[in-house]
Wavefront OBJ file of the C-alpha trace (Angstrom):
o trace
v -35.902 -24.055 -22.997
v -32.218 -23.302 -23.531
v -31.296 -20.257 -25.560
v -30.801 -21.284 -29.163
v -27.519 -19.389 -29.662
v -26.613 -21.011 -32.960
v -22.930 -21.339 -33.774
v -23.399 -19.185 -36.930
v -25.936 -21.699 -38.232
v -28.508 -19.016 -39.001
v -25.941 -17.280 -41.186
v -25.280 -20.289 -43.402
v -25.388 -19.200 -47.049
v -28.463 -20.532 -48.756
v -30.617 -20.264 -45.653
v -33.083 -17.522 -44.876
v -32.657 -15.268 -47.927
v -33.507 -15.213 -51.614
v -30.352 -14.199 -53.462
v -30.199 -12.329 -56.764
v -27.093 -14.006 -58.180
v -25.400 -17.371 -58.211
v -21.755 -17.850 -59.151
v -21.057 -21.400 -60.312
v -17.678 -23.091 -60.713
v -17.962 -26.346 -62.710
v -15.188 -28.788 -61.813
v -14.500 -29.859 -65.388
v -14.703 -28.252 -68.826
v -17.444 -30.558 -70.104
v -19.578 -29.570 -67.091
v -19.223 -25.905 -68.038
v -20.915 -26.641 -71.358
v -23.590 -28.780 -69.703
v -24.445 -26.084 -67.164
v -24.481 -23.317 -69.801
v -26.879 -25.386 -71.916
v -29.114 -25.880 -68.871
v -29.168 -22.143 -68.126
v -29.942 -21.308 -71.743
v -32.821 -23.794 -71.756
v -34.152 -22.088 -68.626
v -34.053 -18.704 -70.368
v -32.034 -17.261 -67.507
v -29.610 -14.356 -67.960
v -25.972 -15.265 -67.322
v -22.367 -14.406 -68.083
v -19.936 -17.258 -68.688
v -16.288 -16.583 -67.896
v -15.038 -19.698 -69.628
v -11.370 -18.761 -69.420
v -11.653 -18.245 -65.677
v -13.910 -21.263 -65.223
v -17.041 -19.733 -63.676
v -20.559 -18.588 -64.591
v -22.514 -15.689 -63.078
v -26.283 -16.284 -63.184
v -29.122 -13.858 -62.444
v -31.709 -15.569 -60.226
v -35.206 -14.418 -59.371
v -35.599 -17.406 -57.048
v -32.269 -18.793 -55.901
v -33.839 -21.808 -54.156
v -35.581 -22.930 -57.321
v -32.490 -22.360 -59.460
v -30.292 -24.404 -57.103
v -32.786 -27.272 -56.962
v -33.282 -27.295 -60.756
v -29.555 -27.174 -61.460
v -28.924 -30.026 -59.047
v -31.606 -32.074 -60.766
v -29.934 -31.505 -64.132
v -26.594 -32.902 -62.921
v -25.506 -36.302 -61.707
v -24.718 -36.795 -58.022
v -20.992 -36.738 -58.741
v -21.320 -33.572 -60.813
v -23.379 -31.852 -58.089
v -20.736 -32.785 -55.526
v -17.978 -31.379 -57.740
v -19.732 -28.137 -58.692
v -19.117 -25.146 -56.405
v -21.673 -22.379 -55.866
v -21.789 -18.997 -54.173
v -25.171 -17.337 -53.638
v -24.865 -13.580 -53.337
v -26.550 -10.281 -54.138
v -23.958 -8.922 -56.550
v -22.197 -9.960 -59.745
v -18.969 -8.895 -58.028
v -19.237 -9.958 -54.385
v -16.623 -8.771 -51.853
v -13.643 -11.008 -51.185
v -14.996 -12.033 -47.774
v -18.082 -13.591 -49.366
v -16.021 -16.309 -51.004
v -15.654 -18.138 -47.688
v -19.292 -19.178 -48.256
v -18.593 -21.131 -51.447
v -19.944 -24.675 -51.057
v -20.709 -27.641 -53.260
v -24.038 -27.630 -55.074
v -25.167 -30.777 -53.263
v -24.233 -29.229 -49.914
v -26.212 -26.102 -50.757
v -29.285 -28.172 -51.640
v -29.037 -29.891 -48.254
v -28.933 -26.504 -46.523
v -31.975 -25.210 -48.341
v -33.918 -28.394 -47.641
v -33.180 -28.062 -43.921
v -34.780 -24.640 -43.497
v -37.749 -26.138 -41.674
v -35.344 -27.617 -39.110
v -33.610 -24.275 -38.621
v -37.008 -22.675 -38.003
v -37.934 -25.394 -35.516
v -34.761 -24.849 -33.520
v -34.968 -21.054 -33.633
v -38.564 -21.172 -32.398
v -37.606 -23.776 -29.751
v -40.228 -26.228 -30.947
v -38.541 -29.246 -29.380
v -38.697 -31.195 -26.139
v -37.087 -34.161 -24.413
v -39.110 -37.273 -23.732
v -37.967 -39.636 -20.979
v -37.933 -43.437 -21.099
v -37.313 -45.442 -17.915
v -34.321 -47.721 -17.423
v -34.876 -50.391 -14.776
v -32.777 -52.739 -12.695
v -32.668 -56.363 -13.830
v -32.668 -57.856 -10.347
v -36.288 -58.966 -10.510
v -37.813 -55.919 -8.843
v -37.511 -53.842 -12.010
v -37.014 -50.646 -10.054
v -36.527 -47.508 -12.155
v -32.893 -46.460 -11.772
v -32.698 -43.825 -14.492
v -34.129 -42.434 -17.697
v -32.924 -41.963 -21.232
v -33.858 -38.539 -22.593
v -34.848 -38.474 -26.263
v -35.384 -35.444 -28.480
v -38.717 -34.784 -30.157
v -39.589 -31.879 -32.428
v -42.929 -30.225 -33.151
v -44.078 -28.941 -36.514
v -45.953 -25.602 -36.648
v -49.233 -27.463 -36.074
v -47.879 -29.169 -32.959
v -47.417 -32.611 -34.493
v -44.459 -34.651 -33.263
v -41.321 -34.959 -35.403
v -39.303 -38.052 -34.563
v -35.505 -38.095 -34.091
v -34.782 -40.003 -37.307
v -36.444 -37.202 -39.287
v -34.693 -34.472 -37.315
v -31.200 -35.868 -37.568
v -31.764 -37.111 -41.102
v -32.431 -33.517 -42.167
v -29.309 -32.166 -40.441
v -26.887 -33.020 -43.227
v -24.976 -29.777 -42.911
v -22.181 -30.310 -40.324
v -22.862 -27.026 -38.510
v -26.554 -27.784 -38.308
v -25.881 -31.315 -37.027
v -23.533 -29.893 -34.404
v -26.163 -27.426 -33.199
v -28.999 -29.950 -33.240
v -27.006 -32.465 -31.223
v -25.800 -29.785 -28.802
v -29.293 -28.418 -28.189
v -30.622 -31.958 -27.716
v -28.085 -32.534 -24.922
v -28.879 -29.221 -23.245
v -32.631 -29.865 -23.497
v -32.181 -33.350 -22.001
v -30.320 -32.014 -18.980
v -32.802 -29.181 -18.467
v -35.679 -31.665 -18.649
v -33.980 -33.998 -16.162
v -33.656 -31.082 -13.748
v -37.389 -30.363 -14.031
v -38.135 -34.042 -13.495
v -36.207 -34.116 -10.238
v -35.130 -37.269 -8.422
v -31.678 -38.760 -8.204
v -31.708 -41.418 -10.951
v -29.225 -41.651 -13.782
v -29.672 -39.244 -16.684
v -28.809 -40.870 -20.033
v -28.097 -38.198 -22.648
v -27.629 -39.128 -26.304
v -24.640 -37.867 -28.223
v -23.466 -38.273 -31.840
v -19.659 -38.408 -31.972
v -19.652 -37.375 -35.625
v -21.100 -33.973 -34.692
v -17.961 -32.920 -32.822
v -14.515 -32.033 -34.108
v -12.818 -31.232 -30.757
v -14.250 -32.464 -27.450
v -12.445 -29.775 -25.444
v -14.123 -27.052 -27.516
v -17.474 -28.550 -28.472
v -18.646 -30.367 -25.352
v -18.324 -27.746 -22.650
v -21.911 -26.599 -23.164
v -23.055 -29.985 -21.840
v -21.074 -29.453 -18.649
v -22.316 -25.883 -18.352
v -25.945 -27.032 -18.691
v -25.504 -29.539 -15.857
v -24.036 -26.874 -13.605
v -26.650 -24.243 -14.451
v -29.553 -26.635 -13.833
v -28.144 -28.320 -10.747
v -27.846 -31.830 -12.168
v -25.005 -33.618 -10.387
v -22.246 -34.715 -12.743
v -22.217 -38.237 -11.345
v -25.849 -38.702 -12.417
v -25.149 -37.990 -16.074
v -24.381 -40.823 -18.475
v -23.375 -39.697 -21.946
v -24.751 -42.258 -24.367
v -22.592 -42.266 -27.480
v -24.778 -43.201 -30.414
v -23.737 -44.010 -33.957
v -25.683 -45.908 -36.570
v -22.692 -46.600 -38.776
v -19.377 -48.283 -38.176
v -16.918 -45.892 -36.540
v -13.268 -46.601 -37.203
v -11.772 -43.529 -35.516
v -11.270 -45.042 -32.082
v -8.963 -42.191 -31.085
v -11.742 -39.650 -31.660
v -14.085 -41.705 -29.499
v -11.381 -42.060 -26.858
v -10.972 -38.269 -26.704
v -14.723 -37.861 -26.229
v -14.873 -40.519 -23.520
v -11.844 -39.052 -21.732
v -13.296 -35.546 -21.764
v -16.640 -36.543 -20.327
v -15.058 -38.778 -17.723
v -12.685 -35.970 -16.699
v -15.659 -33.854 -15.625
v -17.288 -36.682 -13.673
v -19.772 -37.978 -16.246
v -20.084 -41.656 -17.004
v -20.208 -43.048 -20.513
v -22.414 -45.600 -22.277
v -21.837 -46.989 -25.765
v -25.086 -47.660 -27.576
v -26.285 -50.096 -30.217
v -23.961 -53.027 -29.675
v -24.764 -55.406 -32.499
v -25.092 -52.643 -35.111
v -22.626 -49.776 -35.569
v -20.382 -50.704 -32.657
v -20.045 -54.329 -33.683
v -16.610 -54.925 -32.225
v -16.696 -55.792 -28.537
v -12.920 -55.400 -28.365
v -13.347 -51.741 -29.336
v -16.024 -51.308 -26.681
v -13.719 -52.673 -24.031
v -10.761 -50.611 -25.245
v -12.814 -47.449 -24.734
v -13.484 -48.500 -21.128
v -17.147 -47.366 -20.943
v -19.250 -47.659 -17.821
v -22.145 -49.200 -19.757
v -22.792 -50.936 -23.049
v -26.309 -51.129 -24.410
v -27.325 -54.246 -26.307
v -29.237 -53.366 -29.436
v -32.813 -54.593 -29.588
v -31.897 -56.795 -32.554
v -30.151 -59.028 -29.995
v -32.739 -58.899 -27.222
v -36.222 -58.230 -28.583
v -38.524 -61.252 -28.208
v -35.608 -63.332 -26.902
v -36.824 -66.763 -25.711
v -35.291 -69.681 -23.838
v -34.574 -71.590 -27.056
v -33.540 -68.607 -29.177
v -30.257 -69.030 -31.105
v -29.291 -65.513 -29.990
v -29.308 -66.581 -26.351
v -25.737 -67.884 -26.280
v -24.471 -64.725 -27.973
v -26.168 -62.471 -25.437
v -24.804 -64.473 -22.503
v -21.318 -64.413 -23.992
v -21.410 -60.634 -24.461
v -22.576 -60.148 -20.886
v -19.776 -62.357 -19.505
v -17.136 -60.545 -21.556
v -18.409 -57.115 -20.531
v -18.586 -58.063 -16.864
v -15.035 -59.405 -16.960
v -14.010 -55.830 -17.835
v -16.324 -54.353 -15.174
v -18.708 -52.937 -17.786
v -22.409 -52.889 -16.943
v -24.816 -54.166 -19.600
v -28.183 -52.611 -20.447
v -30.585 -54.572 -22.654
v -32.843 -52.533 -24.930
v -36.024 -53.552 -26.726
v -37.790 -55.411 -23.887
v -41.493 -55.608 -24.705
v -43.013 -58.452 -22.654
v -42.720 -59.955 -19.186
v -41.296 -63.195 -20.592
v -38.801 -61.237 -22.676
v -37.722 -59.420 -19.506
v -37.315 -62.693 -17.612
v -35.204 -64.358 -20.315
v -32.957 -61.341 -20.772
v -32.597 -60.874 -17.025
v -31.519 -64.520 -16.715
v -28.677 -63.725 -19.135
v -27.140 -61.596 -16.390
v -27.718 -58.082 -17.734
v -27.634 -55.297 -15.183
v -30.416 -53.092 -16.490
v -33.236 -53.185 -19.038
v -35.156 -50.733 -21.162
v -38.119 -51.083 -23.483
v -41.819 -50.562 -24.028
v -42.676 -53.163 -21.381
v -41.318 -50.804 -18.728
v -42.461 -47.593 -20.371
v -42.478 -45.749 -23.665
v -40.733 -42.396 -24.114
v -43.095 -39.801 -22.696
v -43.193 -36.131 -21.699
v -41.955 -35.567 -18.173
v -45.326 -34.242 -17.012
v -46.960 -37.521 -18.068
v -44.429 -39.560 -16.105
v -45.055 -37.448 -13.028
v -48.849 -37.789 -13.326
l 1 2 3 4 5 6 7 8 9 10 11 12 13 14 15 16 17 18 19 20 21 22 23 24 25 26 27 28 29 30 31 32 33 34 35 36 37 38 39 40 41 42 43 44 45 46 47 48 49 50 51 52 53 54 55 56 57 58 59 60 61 62 63 64 65 66 67 68 69 70 71 72 73 74 75 76 77 78 79 80 81 82 83 84 85 86 87 88 89 90 91 92 93 94 95 96 97 98 99 100 101 102 103 104 105 106 107 108 109 110 111 112 113 114 115 116 117 118 119 120 121 122 123 124 125 126 127 128 129 130 131 132 133 134 135 136 137 138 139 140 141 142 143 144 145 146 147 148 149 150 151 152 153 154 155 156 157 158 159 160 161 162 163 164 165 166 167 168 169 170 171 172 173 174 175 176 177 178 179 180 181 182 183 184 185 186 187 188 189 190 191 192 193 194 195 196 197 198 199 200 201 202 203 204 205 206 207 208 209 210 211 212 213 214 215 216 217 218 219 220 221 222 223 224 225 226 227 228 229 230 231 232 233 234 235 236 237 238 239 240 241 242 243 244 245 246 247 248 249 250 251 252 253 254 255 256 257 258 259 260 261 262 263 264 265 266 267 268 269 270 271 272 273 274 275 276 277 278 279 280 281 282 283 284 285 286 287 288 289 290 291 292 293 294 295 296 297 298 299 300 301 302 303 304 305 306 307 308 309 310 311 312 313 314 315 316 317 318 319 320 321 322 323 324 325 326 327 328 329 330 331 332 333 334 335 336 337 338 339 340 341 342 343 344 345 346 347 348 349 350 351 352 353
């Protein structure tokens, strides 16, 4: 497993320590009164500096206080209220860099289990085959997908992992470690097929700074750059094409190829796909799953394939679950396919068995 080496994630305020004081800055005067009334109802000791706009609260259990205060406020009020957890009524000046919104602090506290999972390296990459669509269905690569384990060894799926990483630093570290783990796992797997590595563009602020660990992992584990395909994944519409362009340009500059995932969902503008000049686009399973010869989606899929090919972009169809589904999608002219029919995500040792 790669060394965890968090980018200060373990030092996030609100994680890993029970603090004795909370300093709260309500955004508006009426919220000051509301929060004071809440604290009084709780029977908690406090000092309200109304002229200066903050309240200092004694807390026996900072986690519980934060959760209860958040529950007493509306979502907007929790977003607007600022909090500093500390161990003194008069914290040093440097501590004030850790002031965050109440809602942000709740997210951090709720993600402690994820921090523990990453620190204890309870995660692994599963591999799912990607096959050629030429009729032979030869395996030409694998997509590597993160899985976590709870303390009892039960699997934690990616949606749960990334759904819990609401703090930007935690999301950055989770996504980074997932990429490193994928490359390390591909090295253990051996072979010379393509290595598809997932990547969330929203986790990165500067490709030149944030993405070098991916390159370093490939070099340390002997995975040739030309084998690696960075699969840019996003479940929501992304309008910052320039940010995506910077990511694509960085990865291509080091010899990686690039795939854009989920066409038909978040990336629903083929013109944007083409403008980014990827090596692959992946058709979302909503377009391809259970596709039949008389399916109304058939013309759309064929049209997308023709447009992509005219720009020299290879097309991978996801969600293939039956032999007939594979035949119909292959007849549309896609270059590669992926889905449960060819293999579910599995630990590398199971694939090698």
